[in-house]
KEBA-931067 format. One record per residue (C-alpha): residue in one letter; x, y, z. Coordinates in steps of 0.05 Angstrom, whole numbers, padded with zeros to 5 digits, always signed. Each point is the difference from the previous one (the first is absolute). Example, Ala and Ser with C-alpha at 12.3 -4.5 7.8 and 13.67 -1.06 7.14 Angstrom:
residu; c1; c2; c3
a; +00246; -00090; +00156
s; +00027; +00069; -00013
END
This chain:
residu; c1; c2; c3
m; -00325; -00056; +00363
t; +00016; +00069; +00038
r; +00020; +00056; -00028
q; +00067; +00011; +00031
s; +00047; -00048; -00040
t; +00034; -00057; +00046
f; +00051; -00002; -00055
k; +00021; +00067; +00002
k; +00004; -00013; +00083
k; +00045; -00062; -00022
i; +00043; +00045; -00045
r; +00014; +00053; +00051
a; +00006; -00054; +00055
r; +00061; -00031; -00043
m; +00020; +00069; -00018
a; +00015; +00011; +00078
k; +00029; -00064; +00008
t; +00051; +00005; -00057
g; +00021; +00064; -00020
e; -00032; -00018; -00070
r; -00033; +00048; -00049
y; -00067; +00001; -00011
a; +00012; -00040; -00071
a; +00047; -00051; +00031
a; -00041; -00013; +00056
r; -00070; -00021; -00050
l; +00040; -00030; -00044
a; +00019; -00049; +00054
l; -00069; -00007; +00022
l; -00037; -00008; -00060
a; +00066; -00053; -00017
a; -00017; -00032; +00058
d; -00077; -00009; +00004
t; +00010; -00026; -00078
a; +00051; -00047; +00024
a; -00062; -00025; +00060
n; -00050; -00001; -00056
p; +00035; -00019; -00061
a; -00062; -00019; -00039
g; -00069; -00032; -00007
d; -00056; +00029; +00039
a; +00042; +00033; +00056
p; -00002; +00084; -00010
s; +00069; +00009; -00034
r; +00036; +00064; +00000
a; +00021; +00000; -00056
l; +00054; +00058; -00013
l; -00017; +00013; -00077
d; -00073; +00006; -00035
d; +00028; -00036; -00059
l; +00056; -00046; +00010
g; -00036; -00017; +00070
p; -00046; -00043; -00038
l; +00047; -00022; -00048
a; +00047; -00033; +00048
e; -00067; -00040; +00027
a; -00018; -00017; -00079
l; +00057; -00033; -00010
r; +00025; -00026; +00076
s; -00074; -00042; -00017
a; +00016; -00019; -00064
g; +00067; -00031; +00027
i; +00053; +00049; -00035
t; +00059; +00015; +00037
d; +00056; +00044; -00006
p; +00052; -00037; -00028
a; +00054; +00048; +00044
t; -00021; -00036; +00063
g; -00041; -00060; -00021
r; -00057; +00032; +00045
p; -00068; +00049; -00025
f; +00019; +00060; -00022
s; +00008; +00060; +00048
e; -00040; +00057; -00004
a; +00079; +00040; -00005
r; +00011; -00049; -00053
l; -00058; +00011; -00033
f; +00015; +00079; +00012
g; +00069; -00009; -00030
l; -00020; -00032; -00069
s; -00039; +00051; -00010
g; +00039; +00057; -00004
g; -00005; +00012; +00066
p; -00005; +00076; +00028
g; -00008; +00062; -00044
f; -00029; +00068; -00001
m; -00061; +00040; -00035
a; -00025; +00074; +00029
f; -00054; +00032; -00028
v; -00047; +00061; +00026
f; -00063; +00004; -00035
q; -00036; +00062; +00007
y; -00076; +00010; -00026
r; -00043; +00059; -00002
g; -00047; -00004; +00065
v; +00037; -00057; +00037
p; +00060; +00002; +00043
p; +00068; -00021; -00025
m; +00015; -00073; -00010
l; +00067; -00031; +00024
t; +00027; -00062; -00017
f; +00070; -00036; +00004
t; +00005; -00071; -00025
c; +00067; -00030; +00029
r; +00013; -00074; -00037
s; +00000; -00014; -00071
f; -00068; +00017; -00038
s; -00062; +00022; +00037
l; -00047; -00056; -00033
p; +00003; -00074; +00019
g; -00007; -00025; -00065
p; +00067; +00017; -00027
v; +00035; -00020; +00071
v; -00027; -00068; +00004
d; +00014; -00011; -00075
r; +00076; +00016; +00013
v; +00002; -00043; +00064
l; -00016; -00048; -00043
d; +00051; +00013; -00056
h; +00053; +00006; +00038
a; -00018; -00074; +00035
g; -00020; -00034; -00054
i; -00064; -00015; +00021
d; -00050; -00022; -00045
a; -00069; +00023; +00011
a; -00065; -00020; -00036
r; -00034; +00065; -00021
s; -00075; +00013; -00017
e; -00023; +00062; -00023
t; -00058; +00020; -00036
g; -00055; +00063; -00006
s; -00061; -00061; +00014
a; -00026; +00002; +00077
a; -00026; -00068; -00014
r; +00063; -00034; -00027
a; +00035; +00032; +00056
q; -00037; -00035; +00050
k; +00005; -00064; -00035
a; +00076; +00007; -00002
l; -00003; +00008; +00066
d; -00040; -00059; +00020
a; +00041; -00048; -00039
a; +00065; +00027; +00027
l; -00043; -00020; +00071
a; -00020; -00057; -00013
r; +00067; -00022; -00021
g; +00027; +00019; +00070
q; +00035; +00058; -00014
v; +00004; +00064; +00030
a; -00027; +00058; -00048
h; +00046; +00067; +00006
v; -00050; +00058; -00027
a; -00007; +00064; -00016
v; -00046; +00047; +00037
d; -00024; +00071; +00009
q; +00022; +00011; +00064
a; -00062; +00059; +00018
r; -00048; -00060; +00001
l; +00031; -00046; +00053
p; -00049; +00006; +00054
w; +00056; +00000; +00052
m; +00041; +00061; -00045
g; -00060; +00043; +00026
h; -00003; +00042; -00055
g; -00047; +00032; -00032
p; -00034; -00004; -00070
e; +00043; +00067; -00015
w; +00055; -00040; +00000
y; -00019; -00053; -00052
g; +00045; -00019; -00053
q; +00061; +00049; +00030
w; +00047; -00064; +00020
p; +00009; -00062; -00018
r; +00020; -00063; +00056
h; +00019; -00069; -00001
i; -00031; -00051; +00044
d; -00002; -00083; +00004
v; -00068; -00038; -00012
l; +00012; -00062; +00037
g; -00066; -00038; -00014
r; -00079; +00009; -00007
d; -00043; -00009; +00043
g; -00083; -00002; -00033
d; -00013; +00066; -00022
s; +00060; +00030; +00032
y; +00083; +00003; -00006
r; +00044; -00010; +00058
v; +00062; +00054; -00025
h; +00065; +00015; +00043
d; +00022; +00073; +00002
r; +00042; +00011; +00070
a; -00059; -00055; +00039
t; -00055; -00038; -00037
w; -00063; +00028; -00017
t; -00059; -00021; -00039
l; -00027; +00040; -00055
s; -00073; -00016; -00034
a; +00017; -00028; -00077
e; -00028; +00069; -00022
a; +00041; +00045; +00042
l; +00060; -00033; -00022
a; -00017; +00003; -00077
a; -00010; +00073; +00017
a; +00070; +00007; +00030
r; +00025; -00035; -00055
a; -00031; +00031; -00059
g; +00015; +00075; +00044
v; +00072; -00007; -00037
k; -00020; +00009; -00066
k; +00075; -00002; -00027
a; +00011; -00066; +00043
k; -00058; -00031; -00049
h; -00007; -00049; +00051
r; +00074; -00020; +00016
l; +00004; -00062; +00032
l; +00062; -00039; +00015
t; +00018; -00069; +00023
f; +00064; -00045; +00011
e; +00034; -00061; -00001
g; +00072; -00024; -00014
a; +00053; +00040; +00020
a; +00050; +00049; +00013
e; +00037; -00013; -00066
a; +00057; +00054; -00003
d; +00062; -00008; +00031
p; +00001; +00048; +00076
t; +00062; +00036; -00011
e; -00022; +00024; -00073
a; -00074; +00018; +00024
t; +00038; +00039; +00049
r; +00042; +00029; -00045
r; -00055; +00027; -00045
a; -00040; +00024; +00047
l; +00053; +00044; +00031
a; +00011; +00029; -00063
f; -00067; +00018; -00011
y; -00002; +00036; +00067
v; +00067; +00041; -00016
r; -00030; +00019; -00073
n; -00062; +00012; +00032
q; +00023; +00056; +00046
r; +00049; +00032; -00052
e; -00054; -00005; -00060
a; -00071; +00013; +00003
p; -00054; -00044; -00031
f; -00023; +00069; -00035
p; +00044; +00045; -00020
q; -00051; +00063; -00007
f; -00004; -00012; +00087
a; +00079; -00016; -00002
n; -00001; +00049; +00067
n; -00060; -00040; +00025
f; +00033; -00066; +00016
g; +00063; -00034; +00031
l; +00061; +00043; +00026
a; -00012; +00061; -00046
g; -00072; -00004; +00040
i; +00028; -00010; +00066
a; +00041; +00067; -00009
r; -00049; +00035; -00033
t; -00048; -00007; +00050
a; +00050; +00027; +00048
e; -00002; +00057; -00038
r; -00062; +00013; -00007
m; -00011; -00010; +00081
a; +00057; +00054; +00010
d; -00040; +00055; -00059
r; -00019; +00063; +00036
s; -00015; +00036; -00068
t; -00020; -00030; -00060
k; -00075; -00047; -00015
d; +00026; -00058; +00005
g; +00030; -00001; +00067
w; -00035; -00028; +00052
r; -00011; +00060; +00041
r; -00034; +00021; -00051
i; -00034; -00049; -00015
f; -00026; -00028; +00084
a; -00012; +00076; +00011
d; -00058; -00010; +00051
g; -00005; -00039; +00061
p; -00038; -00057; -00021
a; +00036; -00014; -00067
l; +00071; +00006; +00036
f; -00031; -00058; +00062
g; -00024; -00036; -00066
a; +00075; +00002; -00028
l; +00033; -00021; +00057
w; -00051; -00058; +00007
r; +00013; -00026; -00069
v; +00073; +00004; +00012
w; +00001; -00045; +00055
a; -00051; -00046; -00025
c; +00036; -00012; -00058
l; +00065; -00014; +00020
q; -00025; -00043; +00053
v; -00066; -00040; -00015
e; -00028; +00022; -00076
l; +00022; -00058; -00055
t; +00060; -00007; +00045
s; +00026; -00037; +00061
p; +00036; +00040; +00048
a; +00053; +00050; -00014
g; -00014; +00007; -00066
g; +00008; -00076; -00014
r; +00077; +00011; +00009
l; +00004; -00038; +00071
l; -00028; -00059; -00039
f; +00041; +00008; -00063
a; +00065; -00001; +00048
e; -00037; -00064; +00037
f; +00007; -00024; -00082
l; +00069; +00013; -00008
d; +00027; -00035; +00058
d; -00040; -00060; -00022
a; +00031; +00009; -00071
s; +00070; +00009; +00029
n; -00006; -00076; +00021
l; -00001; -00007; -00074
a; +00073; -00034; -00035
g; +00034; +00067; -00026
l; -00045; +00042; +00025
e; +00025; +00008; +00078
g; +00013; +00078; -00012
l; -00069; +00021; -00007
a; +00014; -00010; +00076
a; +00027; +00069; +00006
a; -00055; +00024; -00050
a; -00055; -00020; +00052
q; +00039; +00051; +00056
r; -00008; +00050; -00047
m; -00074; -00012; -00013
r; -00017; -00001; +00067
g; +00035; +00063; +00004
c; -00049; +00034; -00053
a; -00053; -00040; +00047
a; +00015; +00043; +00049
a; +00006; +00061; -00038
v; -00072; -00007; -00027
d; -00022; -00014; +00074
a; +00033; +00065; +00019
v; -00048; +00037; -00055
a; -00060; -00032; +00031
e; +00010; +00019; +00068
a; +00013; +00065; -00022
a; -00066; -00002; -00034
r; -00030; -00027; +00064
a; +00029; +00050; +00041
a; -00016; +00061; -00037
g; -00070; -00036; +00009
g; -00001; -00004; +00075
p; -00053; -00027; +00033
l; -00059; +00001; -00049
l; +00041; -00047; -00049
d; +00024; -00042; +00051
e; -00071; -00009; +00004
a; -00008; -00016; -00077
i; +00047; -00052; +00011
g; -00039; -00035; +00052
l; -00052; -00001; -00040
t; +00043; -00029; -00056
e; +00014; -00060; +00045
a; -00070; -00009; +00024
i; -00020; +00009; -00074
d; +00059; -00056; -00015
e; -00021; -00048; +00051
a; -00074; -00006; -00017
r; +00016; -00014; -00070
r; +00046; -00057; +00013
s; -00050; -00027; +00055
g; -00045; -00041; -00051
d; -00056; +00035; +00044
a; -00061; +00022; -00039
r; -00021; +00042; +00065
a; +00070; +00032; +00009
a; +00000; +00014; -00074
v; -00063; +00039; +00003
e; +00042; +00053; +00036
v; +00049; +00016; -00042
g; -00043; +00050; -00045
g; -00015; +00047; +00062
w; +00080; -00010; +00024
l; +00019; +00023; -00067
s; -00049; +00061; +00000
e; +00024; +00022; +00070
r; +00075; -00007; -00022
q; -00021; +00045; -00062
g; -00026; +00052; +00039
l; +00058; +00004; +00059
g; +00032; +00060; -00038
a; -00063; +00048; -00005
g; +00032; +00036; +00054
f; +00076; -00003; -00012
d; +00033; +00070; +00006
v; +00080; +00012; +00007
d; +00027; +00068; -00012
e; +00041; +00028; -00053
a; +00066; -00016; +00047
g; -00018; -00070; +00013
r; -00013; -00018; -00065
g; +00063; +00025; -00018
r; +00027; -00051; +00050
m; -00048; -00058; -00019
f; +00021; +00012; -00079
e; +00072; +00010; +00015
a; +00004; -00073; +00042
l; -00033; -00032; -00053
a; +00048; +00027; -00048
d; +00065; -00014; +00030
g; -00032; -00076; +00013
m; -00016; -00008; -00076
q; +00069; +00021; -00016
r; +00037; -00055; +00046
w; -00047; -00053; -00027
c; +00022; +00016; -00073
a; +00073; +00003; +00018
a; -00001; -00063; +00039
e; -00046; -00039; -00048
e; +00053; +00034; -00069
a; +00057; -00035; +00046
a; -00042; -00069; +00005
v; -00019; +00004; -00076
a; +00065; +00009; -00019
a; +00034; -00051; +00050
i; -00047; -00051; -00032
d; +00019; +00023; -00063
d; +00072; -00014; +00012
l; -00012; -00068; +00023
l; -00050; -00020; -00059
g; +00072; +00026; -00042
g; +00037; -00058; +00033
s; +00032; +00024; +00069
l; -00044; -00045; +00040
q; +00038; -00014; +00057
r; -00014; +00007; +00075
a; +00017; +00063; +00032
d; -00011; +00050; +00049
v; -00038; +00065; -00017
d; +00027; +00067; +00020
END
C-alpha cells in the first residue's frame, strides 16, 4: 500500500475519459468493484458503512428483494431507508478550531437507518440487546453456531483498521457483520474480511453503550409489497426534508438546513456567518475540507447520496404504478450535479492542499478495504498527516470572499434543485404517477 492512492488515479483517468464529475466517476468505479467482489472473503467497495454490511447479511440469509427476485442492492436499501437528507452543525468550543459537519442522509446514526429499512421492507430480524458482555457473547456464539451472520453495532474507533486513537473511543457507532469464530478470534466483515480477537470484538461492542451489544440476525423473507414499501420510503423522504426531527433545530435539517447553510456561507457580518467563524487560514481550510468530505465520502455515497437515490428511483419506476419515478430520478440527478458542484467549489478553493487531502482520503479508504492488517497500520499516520495539512493555508480577504460566494451560490442552486425534487415526488405520491419528461 502506497501513500498515493491507486483508486484516486483510476477516478481521475475515468473523469478524463468520460467527462464525468468526480462523484459520478467514483460511484461507477465503486459499483464495478462491488459487482466484481460481491461477498465473502474478497475485498468489497460497499458504498455505505451500514447498509453495505446489511446487504451482505441479508444475502447470506437468503433474503431477496421481492421487486427483483435477487439480493437487495445497496441502492434499494438506501431508498428504503428514506434516502438522502441533510443536517448541518458548526461546533465551537474554546481552545479548538470550529468543527463543521454535514450529514447527507436521512439520519446520522446507523441504528435508525437500518431499522427503517427493515420496517419498510417487512424483514423480520431477531434482535439481541443486553447490558451484559457475557450474555452478549453467548448470543453471538449461538447465532454463529446456527450458521447465521450476525449484524452487530460496534465502536468504530476500536476497530484497528479505522486508525483512530483512544481519544475517539465511544464517539461513533458502526455496523459490521460477524461471519464466524476460529478459536479465540472472530472473522468479521467491514468492506473486507478481518480477524479480531474475542477481547477486541467484545471491547468494540461494549464501546457503544446505548446500543447495548446490539445484534441482529435474519431469516424468512421480505414480506412487504415492494410498491407499498417504496411509497412509504418516499413519503418518509419528503417528510424528512420538510420537517426537522428535532423542532428546536429546524434550521439545521432538510431543505431549511440547506437554505440556512447557504445564508451563513454568504453572511458578511453576524457571528453565525462563515466569514467570522472560519476567520483564519487553518480554520478555513478545515471548513473547505469538511464540505468536500461530507458531500462525497463521510456517511454517504458520492454526491451526497443523490446519485444512488436516483438509481433507486429508476429501479422503482419498473414497479407497476410507479412509472413516473423515472422523471423524479432525472430531477434527483440534477440534485446530484448541484451537490457535486458545491464539493468542487470547495476543492478548487482549497487548491493543491485539498487535492492532497483527497489523495490521502482515497489511500485511507483503500487500506480500510484491504483486509491487510499491515496496510491498516498506516491509516493512523495518514489521518494525522491529513489533519495537519491546513496549518500553512492562507487566503487574502478578496480570495476568501470569492470562496464563500461560490459556496453560497452552489448551496442555493442545490436547495432549489432539491425543493423541486421533493415537490415532484410529493406530487407523484398524490396520484399523478405517470411517466413524463422533466422540464
